[in-house]
C-alpha positions in Angstrom: 0.0 0.0 0.0 1.5 3.3 -1.1 2.0 5.9 1.6 -0.3 8.9 1.2 1.4 12.0 0.0 1.1 14.9 2.4 -1.2 17.6 1.3 0.4 20.7 -0.1 -0.4 23.7 2.2 -2.0 26.5 0.3 -0.9 30.0 0.9 -3.5 32.1 2.6 -5.8 33.8 0.2 -5.2 37.4 -0.7 -7.6 40.0 0.6 -8.7 40.6 -2.9 -8.6 36.9 -4.1 -12.4 36.6 -4.7 -12.1 38.4 -8.0 -9.3 36.1 -9.3 -9.3 32.5 -10.5 -5.5 32.0 -10.6 -2.9 32.8 -7.9 -0.4 35.5 -8.3 2.8 34.5 -10.1 5.8 34.1 -7.9 7.7 36.8 -9.8 4.8 39.2 -9.4 4.8 38.4 -5.6 8.4 39.4 -5.4 8.0 42.4 -7.7 5.0 43.9 -5.9 6.0 43.2 -2.3 6.7 46.2 -0.1 7.1 44.5 3.2 10.9 44.9 3.5 10.4 48.6 3.2 7.1 49.4 4.9 7.4 47.1 7.9 8.9 50.1 9.8 5.4 51.6 9.7 4.0 49.0 12.1 3.7 51.2 15.2 1.6 53.7 13.1 -0.4 51.0 11.5 -1.4 49.5 14.8 -2.2 53.0 16.2 -4.3 53.7 13.2 -6.1 50.4 13.5 -6.8 50.9 17.2 -8.4 54.3 16.5 -10.3 52.7 13.6 -11.7 50.0 15.9 -12.9 52.6 18.4 -14.5 54.5 15.5 -16.3 51.3 14.4 -17.6 50.7 17.9 -18.8 54.2 18.2 -20.6 53.8 14.8 -22.1 50.5 16.1 -20.5 48.6 13.3 -18.7 46.5 16.0 -20.1 45.4 19.3 -18.2 46.5 22.5 -17.1 42.9 23.0 -15.8 42.6 19.4 -14.0 45.9 19.9 -12.3 44.7 23.1 -11.1 41.5 21.3 -9.7 43.4 18.4 -7.9 45.9 20.7 -6.4 43.1 22.8 -5.3 41.3 19.6 -3.7 44.4 18.2 -1.9 44.9 21.5 -0.5 41.4 21.3 0.6 41.9 17.7 2.3 45.2 18.7 4.2 43.4 21.5 5.3 40.7 19.1 6.6 43.3 16.6 8.3 45.3 19.3 10.1 42.2 20.6 11.1 40.9 17.2 9.0 37.8 17.7 6.5 38.5 14.9 6.7 35.8 12.2 6.3 37.2 8.7 5.2 35.0 5.9 6.1 35.0 2.3 2.5 35.7 1.5 2.5 38.9 3.5 2.2 41.5 0.8 2.9 44.4 3.1 3.0 45.3 6.8 -0.8 46.1 6.8 -1.8 42.7 5.5 0.7 41.0 7.8 -0.8 42.6 10.9 -4.3 41.8 9.8 -3.4 38.2 9.0 -1.8 37.8 12.5 -4.6 39.5 14.2 -7.1 37.1 12.6 -4.9 34.2 13.7 -5.2 35.5 17.3 -8.8 36.5 17.5 -10.5 34.4 14.8 -13.0 35.6 12.2 -13.8 38.8 14.0 -10.3 39.9 12.7 -11.9 40.2 9.3 -14.1 43.0 10.6 -11.1 45.3 11.2 -11.2 46.4 7.6 -14.8 47.5 7.7 -15.1 51.0 6.1 -11.4 51.1 5.4 -9.2 50.6 2.3 -5.5 50.0 2.2 -5.4 53.3 0.3 -6.6 55.5 3.2 -4.9 53.1 5.7 -1.5 53.6 4.0 -2.0 57.4 3.7 -2.8 57.5 7.4 0.2 55.5 8.4 2.4 57.8 6.3 1.0 60.9 7.8 1.6 59.5 11.3 5.2 58.7 10.3 5.7 62.1 8.8 4.5 63.9 12.0 6.9 61.8 14.1 9.8 62.2 11.7 9.4 65.9 11.5 9.7 66.1 15.3 12.8 63.9 15.1 14.3 66.2 12.4 13.6 69.2 14.5 15.3 67.7 17.5 18.3 66.7 15.4 18.6 70.2 13.9 18.4 71.7 17.4 21.2 69.5 18.6 23.5 70.6 15.8 22.5 74.2 16.3 23.5 73.9 19.9 26.8 72.4 19.0 27.5 75.3 16.5 26.6 77.9 19.1 28.8 76.3 21.8 31.8 76.2 19.5 31.1 79.8 18.4 30.9 81.0 22.0 34.2 79.2 22.8 35.9 81.1 19.9 34.0 84.4 20.2 37.1 86.6 19.5 38.8 84.4 16.8 39.2 86.0 13.4 39.5 84.3 10.0 39.2 85.4 6.4 35.7 85.6 5.0 35.5 84.4 1.4 33.7 85.1 -1.8 34.5 83.0 -4.9 36.7 81.0 -2.5 39.1 84.1 -2.5 40.0 85.8 0.7 37.7 88.8 1.0 37.3 90.5 4.5 38.1 89.6 8.1 35.2 88.1 10.0 34.8 86.4 13.4 34.8 82.6 13.4 31.7 82.8 15.6 30.0 84.9 13.0 30.8 82.3 10.4 29.5 79.4 12.4 26.4 81.2 13.3 25.6 81.6 9.6 25.0 77.8 9.7 22.9 78.2 12.8 20.7 80.5 10.7 20.4 78.0 7.9 19.4 75.3 10.3 16.8 77.6 11.9 15.1 77.9 8.5 15.4 74.1 8.1 13.5 73.7 11.4 10.8 76.0 10.1 10.4 74.0 6.9 10.0 70.8 8.8 7.5 72.4 11.2 5.5 73.8 8.2 5.5 70.4 6.6 4.2 68.8 9.8 1.4 71.3 10.0 0.2 70.6 6.5 0.5 66.8 7.1 -1.7 67.1 10.2 -4.9 65.8 8.4 -6.5 62.5 8.9 -7.0 60.6 5.6 -8.8 57.6 7.3 -12.4 57.5 6.2 -11.6 58.4 2.5 -11.9 54.7 1.7 -10.4 53.5 -1.6 -11.3 56.9 -3.3 -14.9 57.8 -2.8 -15.2 57.8 1.0 -16.2 55.1 3.4 -19.7 53.5 2.9 -20.5 53.8 6.7 -21.1 56.8 8.9 -17.9 56.7 10.8 -17.2 59.8 12.9 -13.9 60.9 11.3 -13.5 63.8 13.6 -13.6 61.4 16.6 -10.9 59.2 15.0 -8.8 62.2 14.2 -8.9 63.3 17.9 -7.8 59.8 18.9 -4.8 60.0 16.7 -4.0 63.6 17.5 -4.8 65.0 14.0 -6.0 68.6 14.0 -8.5 68.1 11.1 -9.7 65.5 8.6 -9.0 65.6 4.9 -11.7 67.5 2.9 -11.7 65.5 -0.3 -11.5 61.7 -0.5 -9.9 61.6 -3.9 -7.1 63.9 -2.8 -6.7 62.1 0.5 -5.6 58.8 -1.1 -3.8 60.2 -4.1 -1.9 63.0 -2.3 1.8 62.7 -1.4 2.4 66.4 -1.0 3.4 65.8 2.6 6.1 63.4 1.5 7.3 65.8 -1.2 7.5 68.7 1.3 9.4 66.6 3.8 11.9 65.5 1.1 12.3 69.1 -0.1 13.0 70.2 3.5 15.4 67.2 3.9 17.2 68.0 0.6 17.7 71.6 1.6 19.0 70.5 5.0 21.3 68.0 3.4 22.7 70.8 1.2 23.3 72.9 4.2 25.1 70.1 5.9 27.1 69.5 2.8 28.3 73.1 2.7 29.4 72.9 6.3 31.2 69.6 5.6 32.9 71.1 2.5 34.4 73.9 4.6 35.6 71.4 7.2 37.3 69.5 4.4 39.0 72.7 3.1 39.9 74.1 6.5 41.5 70.8 7.6 43.8 70.7 4.5 47.4 71.8 4.9 46.7 74.6 2.4 44.3 76.2 4.8 45.4 74.7 8.2 42.5 76.3 10.1 41.3 73.3 11.9 42.6 69.9 13.2 40.3 67.0 13.0 40.0 64.7 16.1 41.3 61.2 15.5 37.9 59.8 16.4 36.3 61.6 13.4 39.0 61.0 10.8 40.5 58.0 9.0 43.9 57.2 7.6 45.4 55.9 4.3 46.1 52.2 3.6 49.2 53.3 1.7 50.3 56.7 3.0 51.2 56.8 6.7 51.1 60.5 7.1 47.5 61.0 5.9 44.6 62.0 8.1 41.5 62.1 6.0 38.2 64.0 6.6 36.1 61.0 5.6 33.2 61.9 8.0 32.8 65.3 6.4 33.3 63.9 2.9 30.5 61.3 3.5 28.1 64.0 4.8 28.9 65.9 1.6 28.6 62.8 -0.6 25.4 61.4 0.9 23.6 64.7 -0.1 23.1 63.2 -3.6 20.9 60.5 -2.2 18.6 62.9 -0.4 18.3 65.3 -3.4 17.8 62.2 -5.6 14.9 61.0 -3.4 13.1 64.3 -3.9 13.6 64.2 -7.7 12.5 60.5 -7.7 9.2 61.3 -5.9 8.4 64.3 -8.0 9.0 62.2 -11.1 6.7 59.5 -9.8 4.0 62.0 -9.0 4.1 64.1 -12.1 2.0 61.9 -14.4 -0.4 60.2 -12.0 -4.2 60.6 -12.6 -6.5 60.6 -9.6 -6.8 58.8 -7.3 -4.6 56.0 -6.0 -2.0 54.3 -8.3 0.4 51.6 -7.3 3.2 53.9 -8.4 2.8 55.5 -5.0 4.3 52.4 -3.3 7.6 53.9 -4.5 7.3 56.9 -2.2 8.6 55.0 0.8 12.1 53.5 0.0 13.5 56.9 -1.0 11.7 58.7 1.8 12.9 56.4 4.6 16.5 56.4 3.2 16.6 60.2 2.9 15.3 60.7 6.5 17.8 58.3 7.9 20.6 59.8 5.9 19.9 63.4 7.1 19.4 62.3 10.7 22.7 60.5 10.6 24.4 63.6 9.2 23.0 65.8 11.8 24.1 63.5 14.6 27.6 62.9 13.4 28.3 66.6 12.8 26.8 67.5 16.2 29.2 65.0 17.8 32.2 66.1 15.8 32.0 69.9 16.0 32.9 70.2 19.7 36.0 68.1 19.2 37.5 70.3 16.5 40.6 72.2 17.3 41.0 75.6 15.5 44.4 77.2 14.8 43.3 80.7 15.6 46.7 82.2 15.1 46.9 80.8 11.5 43.3 82.0 10.8 44.1 85.5 12.1 47.3 85.7 10.0 45.3 84.7 6.9 42.8 87.5 7.6 45.4 90.3 7.5 47.1 92.3 4.8 45.2 93.1 1.6 41.9 92.0 3.2 41.8 95.4 4.8 41.5 97.2 1.4 37.8 97.6 1.8 38.4 99.4 5.1 40.8 101.8 3.4 38.1 102.6 0.8 35.5 103.0 3.6 37.8 105.4 5.4 38.3 107.5 2.3 34.5 107.8 2.1 34.0 108.4 5.9 36.8 110.8 6.6 37.5 112.4 3.2 34.0 112.5 1.7 35.2 110.7 -1.4 32.5 109.0 -3.5 32.8 105.2 -3.0 33.3 104.4 -6.7 36.3 106.8 -6.7 37.6 105.4 -3.4 37.3 101.9 -4.8 39.4 102.8 -7.9 42.0 104.6 -5.8 42.4 101.6 -3.4 42.3 99.1 -6.3 45.4 100.9 -7.8 47.1 100.8 -4.4 46.4 97.1 -4.1 47.9 96.6 -7.6 51.0 98.3 -6.4 51.2 96.2 -3.3 50.9 93.0 -5.3 53.6 94.0 -7.7 56.1 95.2 -5.1 55.2 93.0 -2.1 54.5 96.1 0.0 52.2 96.2 3.1 49.5 98.8 2.4 49.8 99.9 6.0 53.5 100.9 5.9 53.7 102.6 2.5 55.2 106.1 2.8 53.2 109.3 2.3 54.8 110.1 -1.1 53.8 106.8 -2.5 50.3 107.0 -1.2 49.9 110.5 -2.7 50.7 109.0 -6.1 47.3 107.4 -5.9 45.4 110.2 -4.2 46.2 113.3 -2.2 43.4 112.2 0.2 45.3 108.9 0.9 47.6 109.6 3.9 49.5 107.5 6.3 47.2 108.3 9.2 44.4 106.7 7.3 46.1 103.3 7.0 48.7 103.0 9.7 46.5 101.6 12.5 44.3 99.2 10.5 44.1 95.7 11.9 41.7 92.8 11.3 40.2 93.4 14.8 39.4 97.0 13.9 38.0 95.8 10.6 35.5 93.5 12.2 34.7 96.1 14.9 33.7 98.5 12.1 30.8 96.2 11.1 28.8 97.1 14.1 25.3 96.9 12.7 22.6 94.3 13.0 23.7 91.1 11.3 27.3 92.3 11.1 30.5 90.6 12.3 31.4 93.1 15.0 32.0 91.4 18.4 29.1 93.3 20.0 26.7 92.1 17.3 28.0 88.6 17.4 27.4 88.5 21.2 23.8 89.5 20.5 23.6 86.7 17.8 24.9 84.2 20.3 22.3 85.3 22.9 19.5 85.1 20.4 20.7 81.7 19.2 20.7 80.4 22.8 17.1 81.5 23.2 16.1 79.9 19.9 17.8 76.6 20.6 15.5 75.8 23.6 12.3 76.3 21.6 
C-alpha cells in the first residue's frame, strides 16, 4: 500500500482573491511586495487600527465585545513586533496585511471586521501621515542639537578672526563665531520648513476609503482626535492620491542636506594643509592604507557625498507624481524607499556633525594671519568715504590701484610712505592706513547682522534662546 502523500499547504488567500481565478505568479509576488520597506510603519499601522476599531464601535459597526477582542489582539501583535517575535510569511504583501493576518490568527473571524469601512489606500495614507509627523519632530530635535553644537563652538571662539571668502578668494576679516552662526541661521530655516511640513500633514485621511469615502457613517473627527490630528481631509480623492506631505518633507530634507554638505565642505577645506585652520579629532577621521602621514576628513566627505541620495529622493518622488491621474495608483508604493532612506541619511548627518564639531581644534593664530594684509583694502576705501568725503566708486578705484602696487612690489599697504600714497590720491595719507588691523575691521561692522563682536554676542544670545524652543 502506497503511503499517502502529504497535502500541499496552500498559501493564505489574498484580501482581494475573490475576483481572481488563478494565484499571483511568484515573480509578481516578489516584484510587488513592499514588506521589506514598509514594515517600519508597524507602530503607526497599529495605532491607526486601534483608532479605527474605536470608531467602528462608536458607529455601532462593532459590538463592544468585538472591539475589546480586536484591541487586545492588536496589542499582542504590537508586542510581538516590538520584541522581534513576529513571524512574517512569504504571502504577507505588506505590513498592513501582515498585521491583519496575524490578528485574525489570534482572535478568529472577528479579525476580518477590522477592515470595515477602510481601504488600504486610506490606511497607508494615514500611516504615512503619522510617520511624517513623528519624523518631522525627530528632524527638529536633530537640527536643534546641531544648532546647539554650533553655538557652543562659536561661543568658545568668540574673538577668533578668520578670512571671510567670496568666490573662495579671501575677502574680508570676520569672526569665526559669525561664520559658524551663519549655519545656525540656515538650520533655523530648516527647522521652520519641517514644522511647516508637519502642520500641513496634520490631516487624517482615514475615512476616505479607496477613493470615494467610506460607505459607513464613521465619525472621522472622533478618530482624528484619537490620533492627534487637527483636522480631517476635505476630499477623499485627494486624501488617497496626495503625497504632497512626502514631497514637502523631502524638499526640507534636501535643503537641510545641502546645508550640511556646505558645512562639511568647509571642514574638508579648513583641515587641509593649504588652509590649516582646523585639526580633525582622531575619532572623526581616517587614515590611508598606503600613505602613513595621511589624516582624511572622511566623515565630512561622506556627509557631503550622501547629499546626492537625499536630493535624488526628492527628484524621484516628483518624477513619480508628475503623471499620476486621480486617485490611487500603485506607483505611490515607490514613495517610501527613498523617503525612509533620505530621512535616515539626514538624521545620521545631523548626529555625526553635532558630535564632531565640539571636538574640532581651531588654529586661531593661523586663521588670524590669513585675515590680515590686503583683506583690509575695503576698510581703506570706507575710510576715504567716511573721513575724506570721497565717492565710494572713486575710493574703490584709488584703493584698487594701491592694491595693484602692493601685489607688484610686495609692500604692506599699512606701511607705505606718504609720497607713494599720494601717487594714488592726495586724500590717501599714512594716518588713514597705519593703525588698521583685522580686529578693527570686524569692529567697524557694528550693525545688526554684522560681524562686530558686539553684534555677534547678540547673535549668540538670540541663538541660545532659539535653541531651547
